[in-house]
N, C-alpha and C positions, 0 to 999 in steps of 0.2 A: 593207500593210494600208490605209494612207491612200489609195493609188491605187485599190484595190478599192472602198472606200466612195464615192469620188468618181465612179467609173464607174457604180455603182448609182444614185447621185443624178442623174447625167446621163441615165441610161436612164429613170428615173421622170419626169423633166421632159419628155423627148421624147415619152414615151407619153401624158402628160397633154395635150400640145398635139395629138398625133395623134388622141386620143379626141374632142376637140371641133372640131378643124380651125380654131380661132380663136387668134390670136396678138396679145396686147396688148403694150404697150411693156414692162411689167414682165416678161412671159413671155419676151420677146426678150432682155432684160437677164439674166434668170435662166439661160437657155440658154447665153449667152456666158460668164457667170460660171462655170457648172459645167464648160463646155468648157475654160476656162483653168485651172481647178483640176485637172482630169484631166490636162491637158498638163503642168502644173507638177509634179504628183506623179510623172508618168512621167519627166520630165527630172530630178527629184530623185533617182531611183534611180541614174541615170548619174552625177549629181553626187556621191552618196555613195561610189560605186566610185572615182571620180577622187580624192576626198579621201583615200582609203586610201593612195595613193602619195605624198601631200603631208604628212600629219600626222606621219609618223615622222621627218621631216627638220626639225629645229628651225630651221635657217638658212633653209630654203625657206619655212617658215611665217611667219617674222618679217620678211621683206623683201618689198617689192612686186615685181610682175613688171616694172615700169618700171626698177627698180634693176638687175635682172638683165639686162634688154635693153641698158641703157647699159654694163654691165660687158662684155657680149659684143662690143659695138661697139668698146670700148677694148682688145679682145683680152686681157682679164683672164682668169685661169685659172678657168673656171666649168664645172661639170658640166652639159653640154648636155642630157643625158637627164633630169636633175632639173628643169631649166628647162622642158623640153617637157612634163613631168608637170604643172607649175604652169600652163602655158598651157592644157593640156587641162582642168584643174580650173576655171580661170577661165572658159573658154568655156562649160562646162556650167552653172556657177553663174549666169552672166549670163542664160542661157536660163531656168533655174528661177526666178530672182528676178524677171525681167521678166514672166513669165507669172503668177507669184504676185502681183506688184504690180497687174496688170490685174484679176485675179480678186477680190482683196480690195478694190481700189478701186471696182469695180462694185458689190460687195455693200455697201460702206460708203455709196455713193450711194443704193442702194435702201433701206437702213436709215434714212438721213437723210430721205428723201422721206416716210416715214410717221410721222416723229417728232412733228410738230405735231398729228397726229390723236389722239395718245395723252395720257394724264394719269396722275398718281399714280405708283405703284410701277412700272407698266408703262412709263411714259415714262422713269423713272430707268434701268431695265435696257436699254431701247432706246438711250438715250444712251450707256450703258456699251458696248453692242454697237457702236455707230457709232464711238466713240472708239478702241476696240480695233482695229477693222478699218482705220480711217484710219492709226493708228500702224503697224500691220503693213505697210500699203501703203507708207508712208514709209520704213520700214526696208528693205523689199524694193527700193525705188527706190535707196537708198544702196548696197545690195549690187550691184544691177545696174550702177550707175555705177562702183563700185570694181572689179568684175570685168571690165567692158567696157574700161575705160581702163587697168587695171593700176595705178592710182594708189595703192591701199591694199594692205597685206599680207593674206595669208590669215587671219592671226590677228585682224585688224580686222573683215573682212567675213564671216568664218565661225567665229570663235573662240568661246570660252565666253561672254563678255558678250553678244555679238550673239545667239547661239542661245538663251541663257538669257532674254534679253528677249523674243524671239519666242515662246518656250515659255510664259512668264507671260502674254503678251498672248493667246495661243491659249487658255489655260485660262480667262482672263476672258471671252473670246468664247464659248466653249462653255458656261460656267456661265450667262452672261446669256441665251443661247439656250434653255438648259434651263428657266430660270425663266419666260421669256416663253411657252414652249410650255405650261407648267403653268397660267399665269394668263390665257391667251387666252380672250376672251369670245365666246360664241355670240350669235346674233341676239337671243335673249330677254334675255340678260344686258346686252347693249348697250342694249336698250329700257328695262330697269329702271334702268340707270345714268343715263339722261337724264330720269328722272322726278324730281319735287321732292325725294324722299328718297334720290336717288342721289348719286354723288360726282363726276359729270362736271362740269367747270367751265362748260360751256355748257348745263347741265340746265335744264329748265323750273322756274320757281318759282311758288308760290302768290301770289295777289294780296296786296299789303300796303296796299291802299286802306282808308281809314277808313269809306268809304261801303259799307254792307252789300250793297246791290243791285249796285253796280259789282263788288265782290269776288266775289259769288256768280256773276254773269254771266261774269266772267273765268275763275274756277276751273272752271265748267261747260264753257266752251269748251276750256280746257286738258285737262280729263278726256276730252272727246269726241275731241280731236285725238290723245291718247295711245292711246285705244282703237282709233282708225282705223289708227294705226301698228302696233298689235299685230295687227289684223285682216290686214294685208298679210303679216305673218310667218306667222300660223297657217293662212292659207288658201292657202299655196303648193301648187300641184299637183305631182304626181310622175308622170313618164313612164316607161313600159316598152315596149321593142320586142323582139319575138322573131322571129328569122330563120326563114323557111319555105324549105326547100331541096329540090331534086330532083336526082337523079343522072343525068347524061348518059352514055349508053352509049358504049363505045369504038367508034370508026369503023374501026379497023384493028388489026393485031397490034402495032403500035408505039404505039398510042394507049391511054391509061389512062382509066378512068371518072373523071368529075369531078362534084363537087357544085356546083350553081348556085343562086344566090338568085333566087327568083321572086316573093316577097311578104314583107311585114312585118306581123305582127300587132301593132297599135299599141294600147296601153292608157294612158289618161290618168286618174289618180286625183285626185278633187277632194273637198273636205269636203262632208258631207251638207247643211250649212246653206246652200250655194250653190245657188240655183234652177237646175235644169239647162237651162231655157229662156233663161238669160242668159249662156250660155257660148259664146264664139266661138273657132274654131280656124283657124289659118293654117298651111299646110304647104308645103314646097318640092318635094315629089315630083310628077312629071308624071303625068297620067292617074289622079289620085287623087280627083277630085271625087265621082264616083258612088260608089266604094267607101267613101269617108269619110262620105257622106250616108247610106249604107245600114248604117252601124254601129249598135250597140245599146248602151243603158245597162244596166249591171249594178248594181242598187241594193242598198245595204247589203252590200257585198262587200269582199273583201280582194285586194290586188294580188299576184297569183301568176302564175308561168309555169313552164315545165319546168325552168328553171335557177335561179329565184329564188322566194323566199317571204318575206313579212314576218312577223315573230314577234309583233308587237303585236296585241292583241285588238280594238282600235278598228277600226270598219268605215267604209267610204267609198262614194261613188258612183263608178263607173268606166265611162268610155266606151271601147268596144272596136270596132276596125275592122280589116279586112284590106286592106292597100294593095298593089297590084301594083307591083313594082319589079324591078331586076336588079343585078348586080354592078357595072354601070357607075356606079351611084349610090354615092358615097363617104360622104355624110352625110345624115342626116335633120334638117331644121330645122323648128322649131315655134314658134308664138306662141299661147299660150292666154290668152284675155282674159275677164275677168268684167265684164259691163255691168249697171249698176243705176242708173237715172235718179233713184231715190228716195234714193240714198246720196250723202253728200258726195264720196266717191270714185266718180265715175260710171263710170270705166273703170280697171281694173287689169290690166296686161300682165305676163306671165311668158314668158321666152324660153328655148328649149332647142335644143341641137345636139349630136349624137353620131354617131360612126362607126357604120356599119351592118355592119362587118366581123364583128361579134359581137353576140349578144343582150346587152341591158343595161337596168338601171334607173338613172335619174339625176334630179337635181333641177334647179331653175331656175338659170340663169346670172345672177349678180348684178353682175358687172363692167360698168360703164356703157359703156366703149369697145367691149366685145364685144356688148353689146345693140345699139349703133348699127350694128355690122357686120351683125348678124342682121336688123335692120330693113331694111337695104339689100338683103339677100338675099331676104327675104320681101316682095318688092315687091307692089303692088296687082294685078299680073298673076297672082300665085300665088293659090291657093285661099283663100278666106275664107268661112266659113259659120257659121251658128248651128246648133248641134247639139241 
Protein backbone atom coordinates (compact mmCIF):
# COMPACT_ATOMS: atom_id res chain seq x y z
CA UNK A 1 0.00 0.00 0.00
CA UNK A 2 2.82 2.39 0.91
CA UNK A 3 4.50 1.61 -2.40
CA UNK A 4 1.30 2.47 -4.28
CA UNK A 5 0.84 5.80 -2.47
CA UNK A 6 4.45 6.76 -3.15
CA UNK A 7 4.09 5.91 -6.84
CA UNK A 8 0.99 8.13 -7.05
CA UNK A 9 2.85 10.97 -5.29
CA UNK A 10 5.79 10.62 -7.69
CA UNK A 11 3.44 10.59 -10.69
CA UNK A 12 1.73 13.79 -9.48
CA UNK A 13 5.10 15.51 -8.98
CA UNK A 14 6.28 14.57 -12.47
CA UNK A 15 3.01 15.72 -14.02
CA UNK A 16 3.25 19.03 -12.19
CA UNK A 17 6.69 19.70 -13.67
CA UNK A 18 5.56 18.54 -17.11
CA UNK A 19 2.59 20.91 -17.05
CA UNK A 20 4.71 24.02 -16.59
CA UNK A 21 8.03 22.83 -18.01
CA UNK A 22 9.75 24.71 -15.17
CA UNK A 23 11.93 23.11 -12.52
CA UNK A 24 12.97 24.98 -9.38
CA UNK A 25 15.47 23.69 -6.83
CA UNK A 26 12.62 22.63 -4.55
CA UNK A 27 10.90 20.80 -7.42
CA UNK A 28 14.13 18.94 -8.16
CA UNK A 29 14.49 17.95 -4.51
CA UNK A 30 10.83 16.93 -4.38
CA UNK A 31 11.20 14.64 -7.40
CA UNK A 32 14.32 12.99 -5.96
CA UNK A 33 12.68 12.64 -2.57
CA UNK A 34 9.64 10.88 -4.02
CA UNK A 35 11.82 8.71 -6.28
CA UNK A 36 13.82 7.53 -3.26
CA UNK A 37 10.59 6.89 -1.31
CA UNK A 38 9.22 4.77 -4.16
CA UNK A 39 12.49 2.82 -4.46
CA UNK A 40 12.66 2.34 -0.68
CA UNK A 41 9.07 1.08 -0.55
CA UNK A 42 9.78 -1.35 -3.41
CA UNK A 43 12.94 -2.63 -1.68
CA UNK A 44 10.97 -2.86 1.56
CA UNK A 45 8.72 -5.49 0.02
CA UNK A 46 11.76 -7.70 -0.65
CA UNK A 47 13.12 -6.92 2.83
CA UNK A 48 9.85 -8.08 4.40
CA UNK A 49 10.01 -11.36 2.49
CA UNK A 50 13.63 -11.89 3.51
CA UNK A 51 12.75 -11.17 7.13
CA UNK A 52 10.31 -14.09 7.11
CA UNK A 53 13.21 -16.53 6.81
CA UNK A 54 15.10 -14.87 9.68
CA UNK A 55 12.52 -14.05 12.34
CA UNK A 56 11.62 -17.68 13.08
CA UNK A 57 15.21 -18.49 14.11
CA UNK A 58 15.97 -16.88 17.50
CA UNK A 59 19.69 -17.62 17.24
CA UNK A 60 19.88 -16.09 13.76
CA UNK A 61 18.12 -12.95 14.96
CA UNK A 62 20.15 -12.47 18.12
CA UNK A 63 23.64 -12.63 16.61
CA UNK A 64 25.27 -10.39 14.06
CA UNK A 65 26.28 -11.50 10.59
CA UNK A 66 29.92 -10.78 11.48
CA UNK A 67 29.68 -13.30 14.33
CA UNK A 68 28.45 -15.99 11.97
CA UNK A 69 31.10 -15.12 9.38
CA UNK A 70 33.84 -15.55 12.00
CA UNK A 71 32.31 -18.87 13.09
CA UNK A 72 32.36 -20.11 9.48
CA UNK A 73 36.02 -19.16 9.12
CA UNK A 74 36.81 -21.11 12.29
CA UNK A 75 34.95 -24.09 10.79
CA UNK A 76 32.47 -24.04 13.64
CA UNK A 77 29.30 -26.06 13.09
CA UNK A 78 27.01 -23.44 11.54
CA UNK A 79 23.87 -23.82 9.43
CA UNK A 80 25.09 -22.30 6.16
CA UNK A 81 21.59 -22.04 4.71
CA UNK A 82 20.46 -20.02 7.72
CA UNK A 83 23.48 -17.71 7.42
CA UNK A 84 22.72 -17.22 3.72
CA UNK A 85 19.18 -16.18 4.66
CA UNK A 86 20.66 -13.60 7.07
CA UNK A 87 23.01 -12.32 4.35
CA UNK A 88 20.04 -12.00 1.99
CA UNK A 89 18.04 -10.09 4.62
CA UNK A 90 20.92 -7.73 5.44
CA UNK A 91 21.50 -7.01 1.78
CA UNK A 92 17.90 -5.95 1.19
CA UNK A 93 17.68 -4.05 4.47
CA UNK A 94 20.77 -2.03 3.56
CA UNK A 95 19.12 -1.05 0.25
CA UNK A 96 15.79 -0.16 1.92
CA UNK A 97 17.39 1.79 4.76
CA UNK A 98 19.85 3.60 2.47
CA UNK A 99 17.09 4.79 0.15
CA UNK A 100 14.87 5.71 3.11
CA UNK A 101 17.72 7.67 4.66
CA UNK A 102 18.13 9.72 1.46
CA UNK A 103 14.37 10.28 1.04
CA UNK A 104 13.71 11.40 4.63
CA UNK A 105 16.94 13.42 4.68
CA UNK A 106 15.94 15.38 1.58
CA UNK A 107 12.46 16.00 2.96
CA UNK A 108 13.92 17.10 6.31
CA UNK A 109 16.13 19.60 4.45
CA UNK A 110 13.16 20.96 2.50
CA UNK A 111 11.16 21.24 5.73
CA UNK A 112 14.02 23.06 7.46
CA UNK A 113 14.40 25.55 4.58
CA UNK A 114 10.91 26.99 5.09
CA UNK A 115 11.08 26.90 8.89
CA UNK A 116 12.21 30.51 9.36
CA UNK A 117 9.42 31.89 7.16
CA UNK A 118 6.74 30.52 9.49
CA UNK A 119 5.53 31.53 12.95
CA UNK A 120 3.21 30.48 15.72
CA UNK A 121 1.55 27.08 15.64
CA UNK A 122 2.53 26.58 12.02
CA UNK A 123 6.19 26.94 12.94
CA UNK A 124 5.76 24.53 15.87
CA UNK A 125 4.35 21.76 13.69
CA UNK A 126 6.90 22.47 10.96
CA UNK A 127 9.62 22.01 13.60
CA UNK A 128 7.97 18.75 14.69
CA UNK A 129 7.93 17.66 11.08
CA UNK A 130 11.63 18.49 10.60
CA UNK A 131 12.72 16.76 13.81
CA UNK A 132 10.69 13.63 12.99
CA UNK A 133 12.17 13.38 9.51
CA UNK A 134 15.71 14.03 10.72
CA UNK A 135 15.42 11.34 13.39
CA UNK A 136 13.97 8.87 10.87
CA UNK A 137 16.90 9.59 8.56
CA UNK A 138 19.38 9.00 11.44
CA UNK A 139 17.74 5.67 12.35
CA UNK A 140 17.76 4.65 8.69
CA UNK A 141 21.46 5.51 8.58
CA UNK A 142 22.02 3.29 11.64
CA UNK A 143 20.12 0.45 9.94
CA UNK A 144 22.12 0.97 6.76
CA UNK A 145 25.42 0.81 8.65
CA UNK A 146 24.39 -2.23 10.67
CA UNK A 147 23.06 -4.14 7.66
CA UNK A 148 25.95 -3.23 5.35
CA UNK A 149 28.74 -4.08 7.80
CA UNK A 150 26.92 -6.92 9.58
CA UNK A 151 28.08 -5.37 12.85
CA UNK A 152 24.68 -5.47 14.58
CA UNK A 153 22.20 -8.31 14.94
CA UNK A 154 18.84 -8.37 13.19
CA UNK A 155 17.13 -7.82 16.54
CA UNK A 156 18.99 -4.50 16.90
CA UNK A 157 18.52 -3.11 13.40
CA UNK A 158 15.07 -4.54 12.66
CA UNK A 159 13.67 -5.60 16.01
CA UNK A 160 10.73 -4.31 18.01
CA UNK A 161 12.40 -1.24 19.56
CA UNK A 162 13.79 0.00 16.23
CA UNK A 163 10.59 -0.55 14.27
CA UNK A 164 8.51 0.85 17.15
CA UNK A 165 10.59 4.03 17.16
CA UNK A 166 10.25 4.38 13.37
CA UNK A 167 6.49 3.83 13.67
CA UNK A 168 6.07 6.52 16.35
CA UNK A 169 8.19 8.99 14.38
CA UNK A 170 6.17 8.27 11.22
CA UNK A 171 2.92 8.90 13.13
CA UNK A 172 4.31 12.22 14.42
CA UNK A 173 5.37 13.14 10.86
CA UNK A 174 1.97 12.28 9.38
CA UNK A 175 0.10 14.11 12.17
CA UNK A 176 2.19 17.28 11.78
CA UNK A 177 1.67 17.21 8.01
CA UNK A 178 -2.08 16.79 8.54
CA UNK A 179 -2.17 19.85 10.81
CA UNK A 180 0.03 21.90 8.46
CA UNK A 181 -2.26 21.14 5.52
CA UNK A 182 -5.25 22.28 7.57
CA UNK A 183 -3.76 25.61 8.72
CA UNK A 184 -1.96 26.53 5.50
CA UNK A 185 -2.66 30.17 4.62
CA UNK A 186 -3.74 31.44 1.21
CA UNK A 187 -2.56 34.76 -0.23
CA UNK A 188 -5.33 36.73 1.46
CA UNK A 189 -4.66 35.19 4.88
CA UNK A 190 -0.94 35.91 4.53
CA UNK A 191 -1.79 39.52 3.66
CA UNK A 192 -4.08 39.87 6.69
CA UNK A 193 -1.48 38.27 8.96
CA UNK A 194 1.05 41.01 8.13
CA UNK A 195 -1.34 43.85 8.94
CA UNK A 196 -1.13 45.61 12.35
CA UNK A 197 -3.84 43.37 13.80
CA UNK A 198 -2.23 40.20 12.47
CA UNK A 199 0.03 37.75 14.32
CA UNK A 200 3.09 37.68 12.08
CA UNK A 201 6.24 38.69 14.00
CA UNK A 202 7.26 40.95 11.12
CA UNK A 203 3.82 42.52 10.73
CA UNK A 204 3.46 46.24 10.13
CA UNK A 205 2.63 48.29 13.24
CA UNK A 206 0.77 51.54 13.65
CA UNK A 207 2.83 54.59 14.52
CA UNK A 208 3.56 55.15 18.21
CA UNK A 209 4.69 58.73 17.68
CA UNK A 210 3.28 61.32 20.07
CA UNK A 211 3.15 63.85 17.21
CA UNK A 212 -0.29 63.59 15.60
CA UNK A 213 0.80 64.76 12.14
CA UNK A 214 3.72 62.32 12.06
CA UNK A 215 1.52 59.45 13.26
CA UNK A 216 -1.24 60.20 10.72
CA UNK A 217 1.25 60.46 7.85
CA UNK A 218 2.94 57.18 8.84
CA UNK A 219 -0.36 55.31 9.27
CA UNK A 220 -1.66 56.66 5.95
CA UNK A 221 1.48 55.44 4.20
CA UNK A 222 1.15 52.05 5.90
CA UNK A 223 -2.51 51.73 4.84
CA UNK A 224 -1.69 52.72 1.28
CA UNK A 225 1.11 50.15 1.10
CA UNK A 226 -1.19 47.44 2.45
CA UNK A 227 -3.88 48.27 -0.11
CA UNK A 228 -1.30 48.10 -2.92
CA UNK A 229 -0.21 44.65 -1.71
CA UNK A 230 -3.85 43.56 -1.72
CA UNK A 231 -4.25 44.96 -5.21
CA UNK A 232 -1.47 42.71 -6.51
CA UNK A 233 -3.39 39.70 -5.15
CA UNK A 234 -6.89 40.65 -6.27
CA UNK A 235 -5.89 41.73 -9.76
CA UNK A 236 -4.17 38.48 -10.77
CA UNK A 237 -5.20 37.50 -14.30
CA UNK A 238 -6.23 33.96 -15.24
CA UNK A 239 -5.25 32.38 -18.55
CA UNK A 240 -7.10 29.75 -20.57
CA UNK A 241 -5.97 28.14 -23.80
CA UNK A 242 -8.03 25.79 -25.90
CA UNK A 243 -6.55 23.49 -28.51
CA UNK A 244 -7.83 23.74 -32.09
CA UNK A 245 -7.16 20.47 -33.92
CA UNK A 246 -7.60 19.10 -37.40
CA UNK A 247 -7.57 15.52 -38.58
CA UNK A 248 -4.90 14.53 -41.09
CA UNK A 249 -6.13 11.94 -43.57
CA UNK A 250 -4.41 8.60 -43.83
CA UNK A 251 -1.83 8.47 -46.65
CA UNK A 252 -1.94 4.71 -47.14
CA UNK A 253 -3.52 1.53 -45.89
CA UNK A 254 -0.93 1.26 -43.11
CA UNK A 255 -1.34 4.87 -42.05
CA UNK A 256 -3.93 5.94 -39.45
CA UNK A 257 -5.72 9.30 -39.33
CA UNK A 258 -4.06 11.68 -36.86
CA UNK A 259 -5.20 14.84 -35.11
CA UNK A 260 -2.84 17.78 -35.32
CA UNK A 261 -2.73 21.05 -33.40
CA UNK A 262 -3.00 24.06 -35.69
CA UNK A 263 -4.02 26.88 -33.32
CA UNK A 264 -4.66 27.87 -29.72
CA UNK A 265 -7.59 30.00 -28.66
CA UNK A 266 -6.01 32.14 -25.94
CA UNK A 267 -8.18 33.85 -23.33
CA UNK A 268 -6.81 36.19 -20.66
CA UNK A 269 -9.18 37.17 -17.87
CA UNK A 270 -8.48 40.43 -16.03
CA UNK A 271 -10.51 42.35 -13.42
CA UNK A 272 -12.86 44.96 -14.82
CA UNK A 273 -11.19 47.74 -12.81
CA UNK A 274 -7.98 47.39 -14.90
CA UNK A 275 -8.15 49.80 -17.89
CA UNK A 276 -7.78 47.64 -20.98
CA UNK A 277 -5.49 50.18 -22.66
CA UNK A 278 -2.89 49.65 -19.91
CA UNK A 279 -2.39 45.92 -20.42
CA UNK A 280 0.64 44.46 -22.19
CA UNK A 281 1.10 40.88 -23.29
CA UNK A 282 4.30 39.07 -24.16
CA UNK A 283 4.12 35.56 -25.65
CA UNK A 284 6.68 33.02 -26.84
CA UNK A 285 4.81 31.55 -29.83
CA UNK A 286 6.28 32.41 -33.21
CA UNK A 287 4.18 34.10 -35.92
CA UNK A 288 1.68 35.30 -33.33
CA UNK A 289 1.99 39.07 -33.51
CA UNK A 290 -0.73 39.75 -36.07
CA UNK A 291 -3.19 37.17 -34.64
CA UNK A 292 -2.61 38.52 -31.15
CA UNK A 293 -3.15 42.11 -32.30
CA UNK A 294 -6.33 41.10 -34.10
CA UNK A 295 -7.84 39.61 -30.96
CA UNK A 296 -10.88 41.11 -29.28
CA UNK A 297 -12.03 42.15 -25.83
CA UNK A 298 -15.05 40.40 -24.34
CA UNK A 299 -16.33 42.89 -21.79
CA UNK A 300 -18.28 41.86 -18.70
CA UNK A 301 -17.85 38.16 -19.52
CA UNK A 302 -17.06 34.83 -17.85
CA UNK A 303 -14.08 32.62 -18.64
CA UNK A 304 -15.47 29.58 -20.40
CA UNK A 305 -14.38 27.04 -22.98
CA UNK A 306 -15.61 23.72 -24.30
CA UNK A 307 -13.93 21.91 -21.40
CA UNK A 308 -14.02 24.46 -18.58
CA UNK A 309 -16.48 26.89 -17.04
CA UNK A 310 -16.17 29.07 -13.96
CA UNK A 311 -19.04 28.74 -11.48
CA UNK A 312 -18.71 32.16 -9.86
CA UNK A 313 -21.19 34.90 -10.80
CA UNK A 314 -18.59 37.69 -10.89
CA UNK A 315 -17.76 38.84 -14.41
CA UNK A 316 -14.49 40.09 -15.92
CA UNK A 317 -12.96 41.53 -19.07
CA UNK A 318 -11.45 38.84 -21.26
CA UNK A 319 -9.02 39.26 -24.14
CA UNK A 320 -9.39 36.50 -26.72
CA UNK A 321 -7.14 35.71 -29.68
CA UNK A 322 -6.56 32.74 -31.97
CA UNK A 323 -2.84 31.99 -32.28
CA UNK A 324 -1.49 29.72 -35.01
CA UNK A 325 0.84 27.00 -33.74
CA UNK A 326 1.64 23.31 -34.12
CA UNK A 327 2.53 20.23 -32.09
CA UNK A 328 6.18 21.21 -32.34
CA UNK A 329 5.46 23.83 -29.65
CA UNK A 330 5.50 22.19 -26.23
CA UNK A 331 4.62 25.15 -24.01
CA UNK A 332 2.96 28.51 -24.19
CA UNK A 333 4.71 31.19 -22.12
CA UNK A 334 3.11 34.52 -21.27
CA UNK A 335 3.80 37.68 -19.37
CA UNK A 336 0.77 39.85 -18.67
CA UNK A 337 1.66 43.34 -17.43
CA UNK A 338 -0.44 46.15 -16.02
CA UNK A 339 1.04 49.60 -16.61
CA UNK A 340 -0.23 52.69 -14.80
CA UNK A 341 1.97 55.76 -14.50
CA UNK A 342 -0.42 57.29 -11.96
CA UNK A 343 -0.14 54.35 -9.56
CA UNK A 344 2.69 53.82 -7.03
CA UNK A 345 3.06 50.39 -8.63
CA UNK A 346 3.71 51.61 -12.15
CA UNK A 347 4.16 48.10 -13.55
CA UNK A 348 2.92 44.76 -12.25
CA UNK A 349 3.99 41.59 -14.10
CA UNK A 350 2.33 38.17 -13.98
CA UNK A 351 4.01 35.13 -15.54
CA UNK A 352 2.41 32.00 -17.00
CA UNK A 353 3.62 28.83 -18.68
CA UNK A 354 1.71 25.65 -19.46
CA UNK A 355 1.92 22.63 -21.73
CA UNK A 356 -0.14 22.89 -24.91
CA UNK A 357 -0.67 19.12 -25.04
CA UNK A 358 -4.11 19.70 -23.59
CA UNK A 359 -6.54 22.58 -23.05
CA UNK A 360 -6.18 24.19 -19.64
CA UNK A 361 -7.02 27.06 -17.28
CA UNK A 362 -4.20 28.23 -15.01
CA UNK A 363 -3.10 30.98 -12.68
CA UNK A 364 0.09 33.03 -12.44
CA UNK A 365 3.39 31.48 -11.35
CA UNK A 366 4.52 32.96 -8.04
CA UNK A 367 7.87 31.21 -7.57
CA UNK A 368 10.61 33.82 -8.04
CA UNK A 369 13.13 31.40 -9.59
CA UNK A 370 10.55 30.25 -12.14
CA UNK A 371 9.66 33.86 -12.94
CA UNK A 372 13.34 34.53 -13.71
CA UNK A 373 13.40 31.49 -16.01
CA UNK A 374 10.36 32.81 -17.87
CA UNK A 375 11.82 36.30 -18.14
CA UNK A 376 14.80 34.82 -19.98
CA UNK A 377 12.47 32.81 -22.25
CA UNK A 378 10.32 35.84 -22.98
CA UNK A 379 13.22 37.89 -24.30
CA UNK A 380 12.71 41.28 -26.00
CA UNK A 381 12.83 39.44 -29.31
CA UNK A 382 9.47 37.90 -28.52
CA UNK A 383 6.18 39.67 -28.98
CA UNK A 384 5.26 42.50 -26.67
CA UNK A 385 2.28 44.69 -27.38
CA UNK A 386 -0.35 46.77 -25.74
CA UNK A 387 -3.73 45.25 -26.42
